[in-house]
TITIKE-359160 format. One line per 10 residues: for each residue y, x, z of C-alpha. Coordinates in nm, 4 decimals. Example, Ala and Ser with C-alpha at 12.3 -4.5 7.8 and 13.67 -1.06 7.14 Angstrom:
# residues 2
-0.4500/1.2300/0.7800 ~ -0.1060/1.3670/0.7140
# end
This chain:
# residues 573
-3.4941/-0.5516/4.6957 ~ -3.5759/-0.9064/4.5907 ~ -3.9212/-1.0006/4.4780 ~ -3.9165/-1.1412/4.1256 ~ -4.1901/-1.3244/3.9404 ~ -4.2114/-1.4886/3.6019 ~ -4.3713/-1.8243/3.5334 ~ -4.4838/-1.9171/3.1813 ~ -4.6040/-2.2797/3.1797 ~ -4.7373/-2.4209/2.8518
-4.6632/-2.7914/2.8097 ~ -4.8585/-3.0163/2.5749 ~ -4.5569/-3.1285/2.3741 ~ -4.4032/-2.9368/2.0871 ~ -4.2578/-3.2070/1.8639 ~ -4.0459/-3.4407/2.0763 ~ -3.7269/-3.2478/2.1557 ~ -3.6101/-3.5089/2.4050 ~ -3.9249/-3.4689/2.6144 ~ -3.9076/-3.0889/2.5952
-3.5410/-3.0876/2.6975 ~ -3.6100/-3.3073/3.0017 ~ -3.8910/-3.0804/3.1226 ~ -3.6786/-2.7676/3.0781 ~ -3.3823/-2.9359/3.2497 ~ -3.6001/-3.0167/3.5520 ~ -3.6992/-2.6513/3.5760 ~ -3.3493/-2.5127/3.5205 ~ -3.1899/-2.7431/3.7811 ~ -3.4130/-2.6163/4.0624
-3.2309/-2.4656/4.3596 ~ -3.3869/-2.3583/4.6881 ~ -3.2068/-2.1870/4.9761 ~ -2.9279/-2.0827/4.7428 ~ -3.1702/-1.9323/4.4872 ~ -3.2072/-2.0579/4.1308 ~ -3.4369/-1.9759/3.8418 ~ -3.3314/-1.8355/3.5084 ~ -3.4895/-1.9874/3.1988 ~ -3.5511/-1.6994/2.9594
-3.7175/-1.8685/2.6648 ~ -3.8251/-2.2057/2.5288 ~ -4.0655/-2.1796/2.2346 ~ -4.1919/-2.5106/2.0889 ~ -4.4618/-2.5265/1.8202 ~ -4.4925/-2.8336/1.6022 ~ -4.8423/-2.7686/1.4689 ~ -4.9803/-2.6683/1.8089 ~ -4.7863/-2.9537/1.9721 ~ -4.7165/-2.7177/2.2581
-4.4104/-2.5586/2.4179 ~ -4.4087/-2.2288/2.6052 ~ -4.1341/-2.1974/2.8678 ~ -4.0551/-1.8687/3.0452 ~ -3.8454/-1.8486/3.3617 ~ -3.7934/-1.5965/3.6427 ~ -3.6721/-1.5944/4.0010 ~ -3.7836/-1.5329/4.3565 ~ -4.1361/-1.6588/4.4349 ~ -4.0283/-1.9594/4.6414
-3.7828/-2.1008/4.3880 ~ -4.0134/-2.0276/4.0937 ~ -4.2953/-2.2230/4.2584 ~ -4.0608/-2.5125/4.3269 ~ -3.9425/-2.5083/3.9651 ~ -4.3035/-2.5057/3.8468 ~ -4.3756/-2.8136/4.0595 ~ -4.0746/-2.9966/3.9183 ~ -4.1616/-2.9019/3.5607 ~ -4.5204/-3.0199/3.6066
-4.4018/-3.3447/3.7641 ~ -4.1704/-3.4170/3.4729 ~ -4.4407/-3.3289/3.2203 ~ -4.6889/-3.5628/3.3895 ~ -4.4254/-3.8359/3.3812 ~ -4.3417/-3.7984/3.0112 ~ -4.6658/-3.6808/2.8453 ~ -4.9730/-3.9010/2.8085 ~ -5.2697/-3.6792/2.7291 ~ -5.4601/-3.9760/2.5857
-5.2209/-3.9620/2.2921 ~ -5.2024/-3.5849/2.2552 ~ -5.3365/-3.3900/1.9596 ~ -5.2565/-3.0366/1.8438 ~ -5.4057/-2.7195/1.7041 ~ -5.4062/-2.5334/2.0365 ~ -5.6766/-2.5816/2.3033 ~ -5.5415/-2.7824/2.6002 ~ -5.6557/-2.9719/2.9061 ~ -5.3388/-3.1113/3.0597
-4.9757/-3.2149/3.0201 ~ -4.8971/-2.8864/3.1905 ~ -5.1858/-2.6970/3.0354 ~ -5.1498/-2.3510/3.1880 ~ -4.9136/-2.2244/3.4546 ~ -4.9488/-1.8493/3.5156 ~ -4.7447/-1.6452/3.7636 ~ -4.6623/-1.2879/3.6598 ~ -4.5366/-1.0050/3.8840 ~ -4.2025/-0.8618/3.7683
-4.0623/-0.6521/4.0538 ~ -4.1485/-0.5661/4.4161 ~ -4.4583/-0.7877/4.4167 ~ -4.8235/-0.7252/4.3370 ~ -5.0700/-0.9151/4.1213 ~ -5.2750/-0.9962/4.4325 ~ -4.9685/-1.1507/4.5965 ~ -4.9074/-1.3577/4.2840 ~ -5.2709/-1.4710/4.2962 ~ -5.2198/-1.6098/4.6473
-4.9000/-1.7804/4.5340 ~ -5.0875/-1.9359/4.2388 ~ -5.3551/-2.0805/4.4671 ~ -5.0821/-2.2245/4.6881 ~ -4.9116/-2.3689/4.3811 ~ -5.2344/-2.5305/4.2595 ~ -5.2909/-2.6830/4.6035 ~ -4.9357/-2.8207/4.6056 ~ -4.9740/-2.9683/4.2566 ~ -5.2761/-3.1617/4.3753
-5.1381/-3.2688/4.7128 ~ -4.7836/-3.3519/4.5979 ~ -4.8376/-3.4629/4.2377 ~ -5.2074/-3.5590/4.2286 ~ -5.2550/-3.3216/3.9326 ~ -5.6040/-3.1720/3.9179 ~ -5.5977/-2.7905/3.8989 ~ -5.8287/-2.5052/3.8066 ~ -5.7435/-2.1537/3.9289 ~ -5.7989/-1.8779/3.6721
-5.7487/-1.5038/3.6070 ~ -5.6534/-1.3185/3.9285 ~ -5.6243/-1.6489/4.1188 ~ -5.9817/-1.7582/4.0387 ~ -6.2060/-1.8490/4.3308 ~ -6.5204/-1.7565/4.1344 ~ -6.5779/-1.4700/3.8888 ~ -6.6617/-1.6961/3.5940 ~ -6.3356/-1.8862/3.6298 ~ -6.1326/-1.5714/3.5744
-6.1729/-1.6607/3.2074 ~ -5.9332/-1.9374/3.1081 ~ -6.1756/-2.0520/2.8372 ~ -6.4328/-2.1343/3.1072 ~ -6.1825/-2.3448/3.3027 ~ -6.0662/-2.5232/2.9882 ~ -6.4118/-2.5626/2.8313 ~ -6.4363/-2.8892/2.6418 ~ -6.0582/-2.9312/2.6718 ~ -5.9030/-3.2589/2.7856
-6.1774/-3.4680/2.6320 ~ -6.4405/-3.3165/2.8650 ~ -6.2551/-3.3865/3.1903 ~ -6.4205/-3.7225/3.2466 ~ -6.7591/-3.5519/3.2788 ~ -6.6355/-3.2336/3.4472 ~ -6.4599/-3.4164/3.7335 ~ -6.7921/-3.5475/3.8674 ~ -6.9903/-3.2270/3.8033 ~ -7.0012/-3.0061/4.1176
-7.0279/-2.6937/3.9005 ~ -6.7396/-2.7814/3.6681 ~ -6.4986/-2.9890/3.8771 ~ -6.1445/-2.8571/3.9398 ~ -6.0686/-2.6334/4.2375 ~ -5.8214/-2.8971/4.3534 ~ -5.8650/-3.2565/4.2432 ~ -6.0379/-3.5926/4.2857 ~ -6.4107/-3.6630/4.2931 ~ -6.3756/-3.9375/4.0327
-6.1989/-3.9767/3.7006 ~ -5.8683/-4.1363/3.8005 ~ -5.5862/-4.2864/3.6005 ~ -5.3746/-3.9827/3.6895 ~ -5.6329/-3.7465/3.5427 ~ -5.6534/-3.9642/3.2329 ~ -5.2799/-3.9364/3.1680 ~ -5.1901/-3.5914/3.3091 ~ -5.5178/-3.4105/3.2481 ~ -5.5849/-3.0900/3.4424
-5.3609/-2.7854/3.4843 ~ -5.4880/-2.4275/3.4859 ~ -5.2898/-2.2276/3.7412 ~ -5.3315/-1.8520/3.7443 ~ -5.1882/-1.5088/3.8066 ~ -5.1941/-1.2326/3.5489 ~ -5.0113/-0.9300/3.4310 ~ -4.7747/-0.9612/3.1381 ~ -4.9507/-1.0558/2.8150 ~ -4.8317/-1.0778/2.4593
-4.9018/-1.4006/2.2715 ~ -4.8951/-1.3271/1.8983 ~ -5.0063/-1.5046/1.5833 ~ -5.0983/-1.2951/1.2792 ~ -5.0144/-1.4662/0.9506 ~ -5.2806/-1.4562/0.6784 ~ -5.2473/-1.5134/0.3047 ~ -5.5090/-1.7863/0.3200 ~ -5.5419/-2.1494/0.4192 ~ -5.9009/-2.1072/0.5407
-5.9478/-2.1653/0.9128 ~ -6.3065/-2.0440/0.8847 ~ -6.1983/-1.7096/0.7424 ~ -5.9237/-1.6739/1.0024 ~ -6.1805/-1.7461/1.2721 ~ -6.4106/-1.4798/1.1265 ~ -6.1342/-1.2198/1.1587 ~ -6.0646/-1.3359/1.5147 ~ -6.4335/-1.2903/1.6015 ~ -6.4274/-0.9425/1.4438
-6.1456/-0.8163/1.6645 ~ -6.1445/-1.0079/1.9934 ~ -6.3090/-0.8306/2.2860 ~ -6.5665/-1.1069/2.3353 ~ -6.6717/-1.0763/1.9727 ~ -6.9226/-1.3187/1.8228 ~ -7.2758/-1.4426/1.8801 ~ -7.5445/-1.2421/1.7029 ~ -7.7390/-1.4496/1.4511 ~ -8.0529/-1.4002/1.2480
-7.9994/-1.1954/0.9342 ~ -7.6430/-1.1148/1.0423 ~ -7.5275/-1.4469/0.8976 ~ -7.2417/-1.6499/1.0393 ~ -7.4470/-1.9713/1.0479 ~ -7.7945/-1.8398/1.1272 ~ -7.9959/-1.9008/1.4434 ~ -7.8423/-1.7394/1.7532 ~ -8.0421/-1.4392/1.8763 ~ -8.1477/-1.4246/2.2407
-8.2559/-1.1391/2.4652 ~ -8.5756/-1.1140/2.6707 ~ -8.4206/-1.3343/2.9398 ~ -8.3280/-1.6040/2.6927 ~ -7.9560/-1.5221/2.7089 ~ -7.7470/-1.5428/2.3926 ~ -7.6731/-1.2033/2.2431 ~ -7.3160/-1.1074/2.1510 ~ -7.1607/-0.8441/1.9284 ~ -6.8343/-0.7235/2.0922
-6.5129/-0.7120/1.8898 ~ -6.3011/-0.4050/1.8314 ~ -5.9984/-0.4757/2.0519 ~ -6.0113/-0.4415/2.4292 ~ -5.8239/-0.6965/2.6397 ~ -5.7740/-0.9397/2.3501 ~ -5.8626/-1.3060/2.3109 ~ -5.8333/-1.4651/1.9684 ~ -5.9117/-1.7708/1.7592 ~ -5.8339/-1.8734/1.4025
-5.6468/-2.1862/1.3014 ~ -5.4478/-2.3484/1.0213 ~ -5.0783/-2.4219/1.0756 ~ -4.9635/-2.7117/0.8623 ~ -4.5976/-2.6362/0.9426 ~ -4.6249/-2.3020/0.7603 ~ -4.9088/-2.3841/0.5211 ~ -5.1118/-2.0787/0.6285 ~ -5.3990/-1.9812/0.8541 ~ -5.3363/-1.7502/1.1469
-5.5280/-1.5367/1.3911 ~ -5.3847/-1.6483/1.7245 ~ -5.4201/-1.3773/1.9888 ~ -5.3431/-1.3162/2.3539 ~ -5.3237/-0.9445/2.4321 ~ -5.4042/-0.9480/2.8023 ~ -5.4112/-0.5699/2.8447 ~ -5.1142/-0.4292/2.6554 ~ -5.1922/-0.0764/2.7716 ~ -5.5449/-0.0803/2.6303
-5.4339/-0.2543/2.3106 ~ -5.0664/-0.2132/2.2171 ~ -4.9198/-0.4717/1.9810 ~ -4.9030/-0.2381/1.6823 ~ -5.2681/-0.1377/1.7239 ~ -5.3669/-0.5060/1.7286 ~ -5.1596/-0.5620/1.4129 ~ -5.3253/-0.2718/1.2340 ~ -5.6775/-0.3747/1.3386 ~ -5.6310/-0.7397/1.2388
-5.4916/-0.6151/0.9064 ~ -5.7985/-0.3948/0.8581 ~ -6.0417/-0.6729/0.9477 ~ -5.8603/-0.9177/0.7191 ~ -5.8684/-0.6702/0.4286 ~ -6.2455/-0.6298/0.4667 ~ -6.2723/-1.0054/0.4103 ~ -6.0369/-1.0037/0.1133 ~ -5.7258/-1.1185/0.2971 ~ -5.3948/-0.9665/0.3999
-5.1804/-0.9966/0.7107 ~ -4.8350/-1.0882/0.5808 ~ -4.6538/-1.0846/0.9139 ~ -4.6758/-1.1843/1.2786 ~ -4.5156/-1.4344/1.5116 ~ -4.4387/-1.3576/1.8770 ~ -4.4826/-1.6642/2.0997 ~ -4.2652/-1.6473/2.4094 ~ -4.1324/-1.3109/2.5239 ~ -4.2373/-0.9504/2.4730
-4.1729/-0.6333/2.6777 ~ -3.9238/-0.3940/2.5225 ~ -4.1707/-0.1065/2.5521 ~ -4.4146/-0.2826/2.3174 ~ -4.1563/-0.2947/2.0401 ~ -4.0317/0.0588/2.1034 ~ -4.3882/0.1933/2.0967 ~ -4.4518/0.0048/1.7727 ~ -4.1304/0.1298/1.6126 ~ -4.2102/0.4891/1.7069
-4.5642/0.4488/1.5734 ~ -4.4435/0.3360/1.2318 ~ -4.1663/0.5970/1.2202 ~ -4.4254/0.8650/1.2950 ~ -4.6475/0.7379/1.0149 ~ -4.3483/0.7698/0.7820 ~ -4.2802/1.1200/0.9215 ~ -3.9352/1.0051/1.0272 ~ -3.7384/1.1181/1.3329 ~ -3.7779/0.9128/1.6503
-3.4381/1.0283/1.7785 ~ -3.2492/0.7160/1.6760 ~ -3.1039/0.4279/1.8754 ~ -3.3156/0.1742/2.0595 ~ -3.1838/-0.0982/1.8304 ~ -3.2912/0.0883/1.5180 ~ -3.6400/0.1562/1.6552 ~ -3.6874/-0.2125/1.7337 ~ -3.5662/-0.3028/1.3850 ~ -3.8352/-0.0779/1.2369
-4.0975/-0.2499/1.4543 ~ -3.9833/-0.5960/1.3454 ~ -3.9912/-0.5088/0.9762 ~ -4.3175/-0.3125/0.9961 ~ -4.5076/-0.6048/1.1507 ~ -4.3165/-0.8823/0.9735 ~ -4.2062/-1.0419/1.3000 ~ -3.9289/-1.2173/1.1085 ~ -4.1459/-1.3560/0.8278 ~ -4.1608/-1.7163/0.9492
-3.8268/-1.7311/1.1301 ~ -3.5522/-1.4891/1.2368 ~ -3.6454/-1.2495/1.5174 ~ -3.3588/-1.2054/1.7624 ~ -3.4459/-0.9274/2.0073 ~ -3.1874/-1.0534/2.2570 ~ -3.3796/-1.3804/2.2757 ~ -3.7349/-1.2416/2.2599 ~ -3.7354/-0.9192/2.4657 ~ -3.7849/-0.9916/2.8352
-3.5639/-0.7041/2.9567 ~ -3.2748/-0.8233/2.7394 ~ -3.3184/-1.1810/2.8567 ~ -3.3051/-1.0767/3.2222 ~ -2.9691/-0.9012/3.1809 ~ -2.6730/-1.0963/3.3137 ~ -2.4331/-1.0641/3.0205 ~ -2.1221/-1.1139/3.2344 ~ -2.2271/-0.8482/3.4841 ~ -2.3292/-0.6137/3.2042
-1.9978/-0.6639/3.0260 ~ -1.8106/-0.5694/3.3442 ~ -2.0351/-0.2682/3.3985 ~ -1.9912/-0.1520/3.0379 ~ -1.6268/-0.2502/2.9986 ~ -1.5216/0.0696/2.8197 ~ -1.8241/0.1540/2.6056 ~ -1.8237/-0.1959/2.4588 ~ -1.4765/-0.1338/2.3159 ~ -1.4078/-0.0199/1.9628
-1.2739/0.3343/1.9206 ~ -0.9257/0.1906/1.8675 ~ -0.9471/-0.0319/2.1751 ~ -1.0652/0.2592/2.3896 ~ -0.7775/0.4773/2.2679 ~ -0.5251/0.2003/2.3348 ~ -0.6677/0.1343/2.6810 ~ -0.6483/0.5053/2.7624 ~ -0.2882/0.5228/2.6407 ~ -0.1783/0.2220/2.8458
0.0065/0.2422/3.1787 ~ -0.3217/0.1827/3.3654 ~ -0.4501/0.4919/3.5513 ~ -0.8050/0.4282/3.4314 ~ -0.9753/0.5219/3.2112 ~ -0.8539/0.8750/3.2672 ~ -0.9650/1.2283/3.2044 ~ -1.3075/1.1798/3.3631 ~ -1.4070/0.8905/3.1375 ~ -1.2607/1.0618/2.8330
-1.4557/1.3787/2.9150 ~ -1.7801/1.1820/2.9325 ~ -1.7025/1.0145/2.5994 ~ -1.6188/1.3441/2.4299 ~ -1.9479/1.4799/2.5613 ~ -2.1333/1.1815/2.4169 ~ -1.9762/1.2496/2.0767 ~ -2.0656/1.6192/2.1006 ~ -2.4352/1.5594/2.1673 ~ -2.4379/1.2789/1.9089
-2.3427/1.5388/1.6476 ~ -2.6403/1.7482/1.7539 ~ -2.8732/1.4485/1.7234 ~ -2.7268/1.3728/1.3816 ~ -2.8029/1.7235/1.2539 ~ -3.1574/1.6941/1.3899 ~ -3.2117/1.3616/1.2152 ~ -3.0717/1.4946/0.8878 ~ -3.2969/1.7984/0.9169 ~ -3.6042/1.5840/0.9844
-3.5348/1.3951/0.6627 ~ -3.4410/1.6953/0.4482 ~ -3.6323/1.7311/0.1234 ~ -3.8855/2.0126/0.1429 ~ -3.8888/2.0160/0.5239 ~ -4.1420/1.7338/0.5648 ~ -4.3835/1.9513/0.7615 ~ -4.1118/2.0116/1.0243 ~ -4.0136/1.6499/1.0915 ~ -4.1736/1.6417/1.4395
-3.9892/1.9589/1.5435 ~ -3.6532/1.7994/1.4626 ~ -3.7570/1.4578/1.5944 ~ -3.8110/1.6050/1.9438 ~ -3.4622/1.7584/1.9362 ~ -3.3057/1.4320/1.8163 ~ -3.4757/1.2384/2.0969 ~ -3.3366/1.4807/2.3560 ~ -2.9927/1.4334/2.2056 ~ -3.0194/1.0535/2.2085
-3.1192/1.0547/2.5736 ~ -2.8268/1.2758/2.6787 ~ -2.5860/1.0700/2.4680 ~ -2.6921/0.7462/2.6398 ~ -2.6525/0.9063/2.9826 ~ -2.3023/1.0246/2.8985 ~ -2.2017/0.6843/2.7652 ~ -2.3061/0.5310/3.0986 ~ -2.0878/0.7878/3.2765 ~ -1.7809/0.6749/3.0782
-1.7675/0.3523/3.2783 ~ -1.9122/0.5097/3.5926 ~ -1.6182/0.7499/3.6206 ~ -1.3694/0.4638/3.5993 ~ -1.5746/0.2671/3.8537 ~ -1.5582/0.5653/4.0892 ~ -1.1776/0.5740/4.0588 ~ -1.1608/0.2001/4.1273 ~ -1.3596/0.2490/4.4499 ~ -1.0845/0.4787/4.5757
-0.8175/0.2267/4.4806 ~ -1.0085/-0.0444/4.6667 ~ -0.9885/0.1604/4.9875 ~ -0.6090/0.1527/4.9735 ~ -0.6285/-0.2264/5.0083 ~ -0.8213/-0.2025/5.3366 ~ -0.6319/-0.2940/5.6547 ~ -0.5082/-0.0129/5.8848 ~ -0.3410/-0.1912/6.1725 ~ -0.5856/-0.1058/6.4535
-0.7631/0.2152/6.5486 ~ -1.0948/0.0687/6.4395 ~ -0.9517/-0.0347/6.1020 ~ -0.7986/0.3092/6.0521 ~ -1.1313/0.4747/6.1313 ~ -1.3209/0.2470/5.8937 ~ -1.0615/0.3084/5.6237 ~ -1.0829/0.6856/5.6645 ~ -1.4627/0.6813/5.6470 ~ -1.4537/0.4593/5.3366
-1.2018/0.6936/5.1728 ~ -1.4217/0.9981/5.2394 ~ -1.7246/0.8207/5.0906 ~ -1.5318/0.7016/4.7841 ~ -1.3733/1.0433/4.7293 ~ -1.7083/1.2181/4.7518 ~ -1.8497/0.9780/4.4942 ~ -1.5499/1.0314/4.2662 ~ -1.6202/1.4053/4.2904 ~ -1.9926/1.3745/4.2244
-1.9585/1.1596/3.9112 ~ -1.7692/1.4182/3.7015 ~ -2.0088/1.6864/3.8322 ~ -2.2888/1.4685/3.6916 ~ -2.0949/1.4485/3.3636 ~ -2.0859/1.8293/3.3486 ~ -2.4608/1.8610/3.4085 ~ -2.5423/1.5899/3.1560 ~ -2.3120/1.7317/2.8904 ~ -2.4843/2.0678/2.9255
-2.8116/1.9057/2.8170 ~ -2.6550/1.9110/2.4704 ~ -2.6419/2.2918/2.4600 ~ -3.0108/2.3478/2.3682 ~ -2.9816/2.0717/2.1088 ~ -2.6744/2.2241/1.9457 ~ -2.8025/2.5816/1.9695 ~ -3.1288/2.4802/1.8030 ~ -2.9487/2.2973/1.5235 ~ -2.7065/2.5874/1.4654
-3.0038/2.8223/1.4327 ~ -3.2622/2.6059/1.2560 ~ -3.0979/2.2846/1.1413 ~ -2.9904/2.1692/0.7982 ~ -2.7533/2.4446/0.6756 ~ -2.5288/2.1871/0.5108 ~ -2.4554/2.0357/0.8539 ~ -2.4089/2.3516/1.0595 ~ -2.0365/2.2851/1.0988 ~ -2.1277/1.9601/1.2790
-2.3171/2.1649/1.5357 ~ -2.0024/2.3768/1.5746 ~ -1.7819/2.0746/1.6348 ~ -2.0465/1.9472/1.8766 ~ -2.0310/2.2556/2.1001 ~ -1.6496/2.2436/2.0994 ~ -1.6721/1.8845/2.2212 ~ -1.9226/1.9790/2.4914 ~ -1.6981/2.2630/2.6102 ~ -1.4093/2.0158/2.6354
-1.6255/1.7631/2.8195 ~ -1.7452/2.0185/3.0752 ~ -1.4040/2.1734/3.1383 ~ -1.2345/1.8322/3.1518 ~ -1.4912/1.7011/3.4012 ~ -1.4462/2.0215/3.6066 ~ -1.0756/1.9445/3.6446 ~ -1.1700/1.6024/3.7818 ~ -1.4186/1.7599/4.0200 ~ -1.1523/1.9923/4.1590
-0.8733/1.7377/4.1921 ~ -1.1010/1.4877/4.3686 ~ -1.2644/1.7510/4.5894 ~ -0.9196/1.8431/4.7170 ~ -0.9106/1.5088/4.8962 ~ -1.2357/1.5610/5.0868 ~ -1.2129/1.6198/5.4615 ~ -1.5516/1.7926/5.4648 ~ -1.4487/2.1244/5.3146 ~ -1.7985/2.2715/5.3250
-1.9241/2.0044/5.0857 ~ -1.6060/2.0285/4.8768 ~ -1.6322/2.4048/4.8288 ~ -2.0026/2.3775/4.7458 ~ -1.9339/2.1254/4.4695 ~ -1.6386/2.3252/4.3327 ~ -1.8492/2.6414/4.3248 ~ -2.1333/2.4646/4.1426 ~ -1.8890/2.3231/3.8873 ~ -1.7329/2.6667/3.8269
-2.0745/2.8117/3.7452 ~ -2.1395/2.5289/3.4977 ~ -1.8081/2.6020/3.3247 ~ -1.8991/2.9706/3.2974 ~ -2.2405/2.8905/3.1465 ~ -2.0884/2.6455/2.8990 ~ -1.8202/2.8908/2.7828 ~ -2.0860/3.1554/2.7243 ~ -2.2996/2.9101/2.5263 ~ -1.9950/2.8051/2.3242
-1.9214/3.1661/2.2262 ~ -2.2813/3.2255/2.1176 ~ -2.3194/2.9033/1.9192 ~ -1.9822/2.9370/1.7463 ~ -2.0749/3.2898/1.6441 ~ -2.3919/3.1557/1.4772 ~ -2.1933/2.8828/1.3026 ~ -1.9088/3.1058/1.1866 ~ -2.1434/3.3775/1.0619 ~ -2.3217/3.1182/0.8521
-2.0039/2.9617/0.7147 ~ -1.8397/3.2994/0.6481 ~ -1.5030/3.3240/0.4809
# end
């Protein structure tokens, strides 16, 4: 498995599109040993005069792309002319590496130190190492590395305690124009701005101090401007904020005409996005303000939006057993993520951005069709999709009916105290439905593997042997896929039985149709198991699979009889 990391450099230019495009082009054009990077997101901010770029790839090519992006930024951005609302110290201000798959945070920390060293040696860009890549405990905090921002670099360069980890001993022309870059390694964070119904930076800052983990300095009389209190050792005393793993400041954004609380959630497990939204809203209300919405900067993990959507659905006592897309829509509307500009999940959710659309389209060829297109494709002279794919699709429709009854029951007037009971059932149904939909294309893919074997050469003894082994493997797989369809379809039985017994009486016939569909799906998939198993040379395995499938058919037929009896007794007539 490949190692994958993400790099999220922040460049000190958010207004000049030509400059931004050149920096991004330098990153996107990087190729190393046949590997390239994939740019996931480019998020410029006019008021902050800052652009956040997100890209992923293998460690080696990502580091090379980071070098090229920093080089282009240093070429095009003159920090002597830069001004913006966001703290900054360099043309490439921060450059964190983030573990994505098959790589640890500690490994990313070593890569970040190597990257910082290369930036200095190859580009003469001074670098501080922060977060997991920090050489000293105090420099784990980005604010310590960036203290005083760009304007303080002239003094910091010559101060042994504050000088960069990699850089010159004197204030050079290169430092004057490119500033200093903060290179680090961290886990995924969420950058979010909470919109306030005020123009007061001071009040926004007060809310930020209330909630950020660091909190605020304690002052005499509890006043915001009083003398700072000190402990017995003369150290400043601080009152911690309410949110763990959160850094925040307040600012005014001229582009929108509002003040915001700008926050980095560095520990999204300790403080989920929706909890941060609720706490900032509470703190703002105490000070007579209201959070009107939020703005995600860069990308966000899908889980954060799904957790938020489920949280708000639960507060409304609504079923959670709905589609992923609908849950995300609830999250977006609940937190006003589309208040300032449209929120497109396909462009903001990291998992969606990492999907290769062409590969996904091939993988989901059938389930992306309309009902009419699927029917026409099935009716065509092509051998696939066939009975296996159709069985999986019928099963998906059967369990979908069960989920529908559960959702209707959760929302039924007078049943409000039972919404969680039905929500659990609906979630089980949604999960089984998604698994069956994946099997629609998987069954056709299994058939195509067999067809591919027929194209293999068979002129020599070695080729014949290889062809026979490939055919056995492909046939076994084509037998196992419909068996999986049978097992997955049977997950619908508890859902449908529960809804026939306890669900909304007005929808009990839907539960009946659902079990008929599941019976069809199981028996149809069983036929595919048996016809494919007939081609297996290993008869012991073949008979074992056929026997298991027969038992599943028996169990399904029994469940069908019982559930239909419940339905028909209720309907009567």
